[in-house]
C-alpha positions as CSV (number, residue, x, y, z in Angstrom):
1,M,7.0,18.8,-19.4
2,P,7.5,17.8,-15.7
3,V,7.5,14.1,-14.9
4,E,4.8,13.0,-12.4
5,K,6.2,11.4,-9.3
6,A,5.2,7.8,-8.7
7,R,2.9,7.5,-5.7
8,I,3.4,4.9,-3.0
9,L,0.9,4.0,-0.2
10,V,2.2,2.2,2.9
11,I,-0.4,0.5,5.1
12,D,1.1,-0.8,8.4
13,D,0.1,-0.7,12.0
14,E,3.7,-0.2,13.1
15,K,4.7,3.5,13.1
16,V,8.5,2.7,12.7
17,I,7.7,0.8,9.5
18,R,5.6,3.6,8.1
19,D,8.2,6.2,9.0
20,S,11.0,4.2,7.6
21,C,9.3,3.6,4.3
22,N,8.3,7.2,4.1
23,R,11.8,8.4,4.7
24,I,13.4,6.0,2.2
25,F,10.9,6.4,-0.6
26,S,10.6,10.2,-0.2
27,S,14.4,10.5,-0.4
28,E,14.3,8.6,-3.7
29,G,11.7,11.1,-5.1
30,Y,8.5,9.2,-4.6
31,E,5.3,10.7,-3.2
32,V,4.4,8.7,-0.2
33,R,1.4,8.5,2.0
34,S,0.9,6.1,4.9
35,A,-2.0,4.6,6.9
36,E,-2.0,3.1,10.3
37,N,-4.8,0.6,9.7
38,G,-6.8,-1.1,6.9
39,D,-9.8,1.2,7.0
40,R,-7.6,4.4,6.7
41,G,-5.5,2.6,4.0
42,L,-8.6,2.0,1.8
43,E,-9.7,5.7,2.3
44,L,-6.2,6.8,1.1
45,F,-6.3,4.3,-1.7
46,R,-9.4,5.9,-3.1
47,E,-8.2,9.5,-2.5
48,F,-4.5,9.2,-3.4
49,H,-4.6,6.8,-6.4
50,P,-1.2,5.2,-5.7
51,D,0.9,3.4,-8.2
52,L,2.2,1.0,-5.6
53,V,0.7,-0.2,-2.3
54,L,2.7,-1.9,0.4
55,V,0.4,-3.7,2.9
56,D,1.1,-5.4,6.2
57,L,-1.0,-8.6,6.2
58,K,-1.2,-8.9,10.0
59,M,-2.8,-5.8,11.5
60,P,-5.4,-5.3,14.2
61,G,-8.9,-4.4,12.9
62,K,-9.1,-4.8,9.1
63,S,-6.2,-7.1,8.2
64,G,-4.0,-6.7,5.1
65,T,-5.7,-9.6,3.5
66,E,-9.1,-7.9,4.0
67,V,-7.7,-4.7,2.5
68,L,-6.5,-6.7,-0.6
69,K,-9.9,-8.4,-1.0
70,D,-11.7,-5.0,-0.7
71,R,-9.3,-3.4,-3.1
72,E,-9.7,-6.2,-5.7
73,G,-13.5,-5.7,-5.7
74,R,-13.1,-1.9,-6.2
75,A,-10.3,-2.2,-8.8
76,K,-12.8,-3.2,-11.5
77,C,-14.3,0.3,-11.1
78,S,-11.0,2.1,-11.5
79,Q,-10.6,3.4,-15.0
80,D,-7.5,5.6,-14.7
81,R,-4.7,3.4,-13.5
82,N,-3.3,-0.1,-13.2
83,H,-2.5,-0.8,-9.5
84,R,0.3,-2.8,-8.1
85,I,-0.1,-4.2,-4.6
86,C,2.8,-6.0,-2.9
87,Y,2.2,-8.0,0.2
88,G,4.0,-10.3,2.6
89,S,4.6,-10.9,6.3
90,I,7.7,-11.2,8.3
91,C,6.9,-14.8,9.1
92,S,6.1,-15.8,5.5
93,R,8.6,-17.9,3.7
94,V,10.1,-16.2,0.7
95,N,8.1,-18.3,-1.8
96,E,4.8,-17.4,-0.1
97,K,5.3,-13.6,-0.6
98,G,3.7,-12.2,-3.7
99,C,3.0,-9.2,-5.8
100,L,-0.3,-8.8,-7.6
């Protein structure tokens, strides 16, 4: 029986970050999708059903924090998977980064 690839969603407004994550994770065998803003990230979250979501906290428009809040409200409706969402910002101190 084939093993299902883990799915990773990257939400970041910086193209170089999205492209780098896509290249690195894809080369390791993960299925990767990326979104350039929070609204598109939430759309992909609902369509793609990722196992892991990497979110930039500081983005124009819907911030990463707003994405996390929206996702948390919708997670109670999800019956098929447990979701892991990691977040942090480049200016955060190490002990302020977290993983839900």
